[in-house]
Structure formats: C-alpha cells, structure tokens
KEVO-266529 format. One line per 5 residues: number of its first residue (from 1); for each residue x, y, z of N, C-alpha, C, O. Coordinates in pm, whole numbers, padded with zeros to 5 digits. Each point is the difference from the previous one (the first is absolute). Layout:
REM residues N
NUM = X:Y:Z:X:Y:Z:X:Y:Z:X:Y:Z ~ ...
***
This chain:
REM residues 114
1 = 05013:02712:-02923:00104:00002:00028:00024:-00075:00121:-00079:00020:00092 ~ 00172:-00102:-00075:00073:-00087:00121:00081:00106:00111:00092:00067:-00046 ~ -00118:-00055:00157:00076:00106:00079:00187:-00035:00015:00088:00084:00020 ~ -00069:-00233:-00038:00116:-00019:00015:00060:-00127:-00105:00013:-00119:00028 ~ 00015:00181:-00145:00046:-00104:-00089:00102:-00055:00034:00003:-00123:00001
6 = 00073:00175:00025:00157:-00046:00054:00024:-00127:00110:00082:-00092:-00001 ~ -00200:00131:00106:-00026:-00059:00101:-00054:-00174:-00062:00033:-00111:00041 ~ -00116:00146:-00141:-00084:-00128:-00049:00126:-00090:-00063:00015:-00119:00029 ~ 00066:00185:-00111:00112:-00079:-00083:00093:-00044:00112:00040:-00116:-00005 ~ -00013:00173:00078:00105:-00064:00109:-00085:-00130:00061:00054:-00104:00037
11 = -00175:00127:-00036:-00070:-00116:00099:00015:-00101:-00119:00090:-00083:00013 ~ -00173:00078:-00141:00033:-00060:-00093:00139:-00116:-00004:00010:-00123:-00002 ~ 00083:00239:00002:00125:-00081:-00017:00043:-00089:00164:00062:-00106:00010 ~ -00102:00167:00070:00040:-00078:00118:-00104:-00101:00020:00044:-00086:00076 ~ -00148:00064:-00107:-00073:-00127:-00045:00062:-00109:-00103:00007:-00122:00013
16 = 00031:00195:-00109:00056:-00099:-00131:00165:-00067:00100:00034:-00118:-00001 ~ 00036:00225:00072:00112:-00089:00081:-00029:-00103:00090:00069:-00100:00018 ~ -00214:00139:00060:-00023:-00144:00062:-00048:-00081:-00017:-00016:-00090:00083 ~ -00028:00089:-00200:-00077:-00130:-00078:00109:-00068:-00050:-00013:-00122:-00008 ~ 00150:00183:-00039:00068:-00064:-00062:00083:-00081:00107:00046:-00112:-00024
21 = -00030:00180:00148:00067:-00065:00119:-00075:-00127:00027:00056:-00108:00016 ~ -00189:00127:-00012:-00083:-00106:00043:00023:-00116:-00075:00035:-00110:00045 ~ -00058:00142:-00176:00025:-00121:-00099:00117:-00045:00009:00009:-00117:-00037 ~ 00095:00170:00076:00154:-00089:00021:-00022:-00068:00113:00035:-00118:-00006 ~ -00084:00155:00107:00010:-00075:00116:-00109:-00072:00001:-00010:-00063:00105
26 = -00083:00045:-00183:-00091:-00115:-00012:00086:-00120:-00087:00019:-00115:00038 ~ 00021:00171:-00148:00067:-00129:-00059:00122:-00067:00119:00007:-00122:00015 ~ 00073:00205:00053:00084:-00030:00087:-00057:-00133:00099:00041:-00115:00016 ~ -00157:00196:00040:-00069:-00111:00092:-00033:-00113:-00054:00017:-00103:00064 ~ -00069:00100:-00188:-00035:-00130:-00103:00085:-00102:-00015:-00017:-00121:00016
31 = 00137:00203:-00058:00114:-00050:00007:00055:-00105:00119:00041:-00116:-00009 ~ -00054:00187:00103:00050:-00055:00150:-00088:-00114:00068:00044:-00090:00071 ~ -00166:00109:-00105:-00114:-00081:00011:00023:-00167:-00064:00007:-00111:00053 ~ 00002:00161:-00195:00062:-00088:-00103:00132:-00103:00056:00003:-00121:-00024 ~ 00083:00179:00087:00131:-00033:00023:-00027:-00096:00102:00058:-00109:-00001
36 = -00154:00144:00104:00009:-00050:00146:-00116:-00131:-00028:-00001:-00100:00071 ~ -00075:00117:-00165:-00068:-00125:-00038:00046:-00082:-00060:-00036:-00116:00021 ~ 00125:00141:-00110:00088:-00115:-00064:00116:-00059:00075:00050:-00107:-00035 ~ -00003:00180:00146:00069:-00080:00121:-00095:-00074:00086:00039:-00102:00056 ~ -00118:00129:-00046:-00117:-00077:00088:-00031:-00152:-00098:-00008:-00113:00050
41 = -00003:00138:-00165:-00051:-00114:-00059:00135:-00107:-00006:-00009:-00120:00025 ~ 00154:00200:-00068:00078:-00081:00014:00022:-00071:00116:00015:-00122:00002 ~ -00011:00206:00106:00019:-00081:00159:-00096:-00090:00001:00046:-00109:00034 ~ -00167:00105:-00057:-00108:-00116:00007:00035:-00090:-00082:-00005:-00116:00042 ~ 00046:00137:-00167:00039:-00118:-00087:00125:-00077:00054:00004:-00123:-00010
46 = 00123:00212:00081:00108:-00058:00047:-00049:-00081:00127:00026:-00120:00011 ~ -00091:00183:00075:-00066:-00083:00107:-00053:-00116:-00035:00042:-00112:00028 ~ -00166:00149:-00111:-00052:-00193:-00082:00111:-00094:-00009:00027:-00098:00068 ~ 00026:00148:-00162:00143:-00088:-00033:00073:-00081:00089:00038:-00117:00001 ~ -00028:00234:00089:00128:-00082:00126:-00116:-00081:00102:00028:-00109:00050
51 = -00131:00161:-00032:-00123:-00100:00060:-00014:-00149:-00047:-00012:-00096:00077 ~ 00015:00087:-00232:-00033:-00107:-00101:00129:-00072:00032:-00006:-00121:00025 ~ 00136:00190:-00022:00128:-00060:00028:00015:-00058:00124:00080:-00094:00004 ~ -00143:00129:00111:-00011:-00059:00129:-00080:-00098:00032:00020:-00076:00095 ~ -00131:00071:-00186:-00107:-00091:00018:00056:-00126:-00083:-00028:-00117:00024
56 = 00120:00168:-00135:00059:-00141:-00041:00093:-00046:00038:00017:-00121:00000 ~ 00044:00182:00030:00163:-00047:00122:-00076:-00034:00149:00074:-00060:00078 ~ -00181:00083:-00039:-00045:-00008:00124:-00060:-00161:-00010:-00021:-00069:00100 ~ 00003:00030:-00223:-00031:-00158:-00006:00090:-00073:00054:-00061:-00100:00038 ~ 00156:00091:-00015:00101:-00098:00022:00000:-00010:00159:-00083:00052:00073
61 = 00178:-00117:-00040:00016:-00052:00153:00028:00128:00098:-00052:00009:00111 ~ 00138:00087:-00164:00029:00138:00087:-00093:00087:00058:00004:00045:00114 ~ -00101:-00020:-00216:-00124:00104:00060:00057:00124:-00052:00118:00025:-00026 ~ -00221:00047:00015:00033:00136:-00060:00100:00101:00085:00079:00074:-00059 ~ -00090:-00077:00195:00094:00071:00087:00151:-00061:-00046:00085:00060:-00066
66 = -00078:-00184:00116:00153:-00054:-00033:00049:00034:-00174:00114:00022:-00041 ~ -00219:-00025:-00022:00043:00062:-00121:00049:00122:-00052:00074:00026:-00094 ~ -00131:00040:00175:00053:00166:00034:00151:00014:00051:00091:00070:-00044 ~ -00093:-00160:00153:00162:-00012:00044:00084:-00066:-00052:00119:00007:00032 ~ -00172:-00092:-00136:00082:-00063:-00086:00038:00107:-00102:00111:-00014:-00053
71 = -00168:00097:00024:-00004:00095:-00127:00123:00105:00060:00100:00039:-00060 ~ -00137:-00010:00183:00081:00097:00085:00124:-00043:00015:00088:00079:-00032 ~ -00059:-00178:00070:00133:-00049:00014:00074:-00050:-00139:00083:-00090:00001 ~ -00128:00171:-00137:00059:-00031:-00096:00136:00110:-00004:00098:-00072:-00020 ~ -00062:00189:00029:00100:00085:-00038:00144:-00057:00100:00113:00009:-00049
76 = -00126:-00044:00133:00124:-00070:00069:-00027:-00041:00135:-00108:00025:00055 ~ 00214:-00095:00007:-00033:-00073:00101:-00035:00063:00126:-00057:-00055:00094 ~ 00106:00205:-00104:-00005:00067:00090:-00179:00044:00051:-00044:00019:00113 ~ -00022:-00015:-00238:-00128:00000:-00027:-00074:-00126:00035:-00109:00012:00055 ~ 00155:-00127:-00079:-00038:-00143:00034:00025:00009:00166:-00101:-00042:00057
81 = 00179:00074:00013:00030:00002:00132:-00112:00100:00073:-00064:-00033:00101 ~ 00055:00133:-00155:-00048:00096:00036:-00185:-00054:00045:-00062:00022:00104 ~ 00017:-00093:-00225:-00136:-00062:-00012:-00020:-00149:00096:-00105:-00051:00040 ~ 00243:00007:-00020:-00011:-00113:00099:-00025:-00109:-00094:-00075:-00094:00027 ~ 00142:00107:-00141:00023:-00137:-00090:00143:-00063:-00063:00021:-00066:-00102
86 = 00076:00122:00218:00130:-00064:-00036:00068:-00087:00110:-00007:00020:00121 ~ 00055:-00092:-00166:00085:-00084:-00084:-00171:-00088:-00051:-00100:-00028:00066 ~ 00130:00012:-00186:-00147:-00072:-00066:00084:-00109:-00102:00112:00001:-00051 ~ -00195:-00070:00049:00053:-00144:-00091:-00062:-00016:-00124:-00111:00053:-00009 ~ 00154:-00114:-00091:-00033:00010:-00136:-00179:-00083:-00007:-00027:-00118:00023
91 = -00050:00209:-00054:-00142:-00037:-00017:-00057:00074:00121:-00110:00035:-00041 ~ 00120:00010:00165:-00039:00090:00063:-00030:00159:00009:00097:00062:-00044 ~ -00168:-00005:00073:-00022:00138:00026:00121:00065:00019:00069:-00044:00092 ~ -00019:00156:-00170:00127:00064:00062:00102:-00061:-00102:00077:00092:-00027 ~ -00037:-00215:-00050:00078:-00024:-00087:00000:00078:-00132:-00100:00027:-00066
96 = 00211:00002:00039:00033:00068:-00117:00147:-00072:-00055:00103:-00021:00064 ~ -00133:-00010:-00208:00144:-00030:-00050:00100:00069:00037:00096:-00041:00065 ~ -00126:00208:-00125:00122:00069:00034:00041:00011:00148:00115:00039:00021 ~ -00179:-00063:00062:00039:00009:00169:00108:-00144:00016:00088:-00001:00087 ~ -00108:-00112:-00180:00079:-00118:00033:00116:00020:-00059:00010:-00028:-00119
101 = 00093:00076:00186:00130:00003:-00081:00110:-00118:-00050:00076:-00010:-00096 ~ -00112:-00076:00219:00096:-00118:-00024:-00074:-00132:-00080:00045:-00105:-00046 ~ -00187:00166:00053:-00079:-00110:-00110:-00039:-00141:00073:-00019:-00107:-00057 ~ 00012:00136:00211:-00033:-00136:00095:-00123:-00011:00012:-00043:-00105:00046 ~ -00049:00209:-00083:-00114:-00018:00005:-00087:00085:00142:-00122:-00004:00016
106 = 00219:00074:00074:-00051:00084:00088:00076:00148:-00054:00113:00022:-00044 ~ -00214:00053:00067:00007:00128:-00044:00013:00125:00100:-00104:00043:00050 ~ 00197:00003:-00025:00005:00127:00115:00034:-00066:00128:-00052:00036:00105 ~ 00156:-00153:-00113:00017:-00060:00114:00136:00111:00071:00074:00074:-00065 ~ -00075:-00096:00216:00052:00068:00074:00197:-00011:-00052:00039:-00109:-00041
111 = 00024:00181:00046:00143:-00018:-00020:00056:00066:00100:-00021:00110:00051 ~ 00145:-00249:-00020:00121:00021:00103:00085:00030:-00022:00053:-00083:-00073 ~ 00024:00186:00098:00137:00044:-00057:00087:-00141:00059:-00035:-00064:00099 ~ 00153:00034:-00182:00076:-00107:00025:00068:-00009:00117:00070:-00098:00024
***
C-alpha cells in the first residue's frame, strides 16, 4: 500500500497541467518563429527588388544616389527643395509633371507675389 495516495494523485494532476501549459507555449513560440521568419523573407525579397530597381535605374546618367533623391522629391515641391533638386527642368532629376503647374517645363519654380 502506498503511504500518500492523495499526494500522488495531486502530483499527477499537477504534472498534466504543466504538460498542457508547456504544449501551449511551445505552439505559440513556433508560431512566433514562423511569423518572424516570414517577415524576414519578405524583407529580403523587398530589399532585393529595391536593389534591382536601383540597379536598373542607376544605369542612366544620374547614378543611384541622384535617382534616390529624384524619388524622394516626388511627393511635393517642399520635398524637392529639401533634397536640393528644385527648381528642375524637364528631363532633369527632381522634375515631376505634377509639380509643373503652368506647364512651362520648370517644376517647383520660385513664386514671387505680385
């Protein structure tokens, strides 16, 4: 006969609960690793795609740094001025048609009040 049957039963029950919690945590950690791995692969893919795009556009006369400044100047004229590409003539880096309000071929030209 065993001396403490209730204690052994309580110990088995505690062991089962610990095993259940361990399995749940193991599933969560595997899911977390899977999520980080997916994000890492996506970041590598986007970086490779961006690098390819820079290499493809860098083959023009501007070069990759000027191409990046040209892309940074796209949102508005304040951004073009911030990267030092305003005013810009058609065909130059920093020229975007939406910044050329009067259609004269000069984007982000300085405006003087009348």
